[in-house]
C-alpha angles and dihedrals in degrees: 000000000000124000130213110188119202117172120197132135125220112226142184088261091061092052094043088054089054091054091047090050096051094044091048088054092053091047093049092240133135113272121259125262110253108257094200135078116274122248142161113247144128113259147178131203116208129191122195129182133211121217118255088219093050109023091167093058128097112289118242127228112269101170139341127178134149144132133266095209124081110267138178102273097209093058102030103047094062090044093055093044089066097036093053093044099042110019108040098126092211091068142036114258116278112251130207093255090066096058097098091056097047135096125193129212127192115202119193108193122224145168103033114196114188139195097037134147118263094258099040096110140075127243110242094017107060137046112213138216117195126197128182144145127241108266097207117032097072094223098095094238110184126219132193139168141159142214121200116238095262098051102080092045094048090050094047091236129161117225090262093051092047093050093046090049091049091051088056091045088055088060099251117142114188143051115313129184103229089217088070090066122103108209134201118190126199141167132225142211109222138187126185134189134174122225090257091052089049092053092047090052091051092049092052096046 
């Protein structure tokens, strides 16, 4: 096992900047200047949306994109705000009318541990990256995919269910021996705020 330690903490400032960035985009204005210290870290930006009919229910995923390699936080966070909100191919682009129903989460990824077995991680604690080659096509095609630490817990998955879902997410269709998987586990520091929390923070600042 090899370890790559990256220590950064997600804060309310990071998430407020994401809201500022998206709203500036809708208003056709220049983006804000990052109000937080710069760093190099992997990150994801996640948008979720509550139902108008059931605003107290669990929010549903609306967009989530990031990068697993360390990046300059000042330049990359604003980039992934817009990519996750407007270019996640699983969803239509977010529009300004949805803002009151949205919540935003910034995940700064830390503590990468590589070259592990497929089940050497804990649900609710670790995010996972899987890598493997196709066992049957003879061309050595490689696959990879990741789930953030909160995904398996939110879905109520066992380790087996999470790994099998991730194999499908990677685009592999067939029978795979889980022991063929190379796994990296990591943790994350996250901060979330709803649109209403964002507005309240701006009013009080």
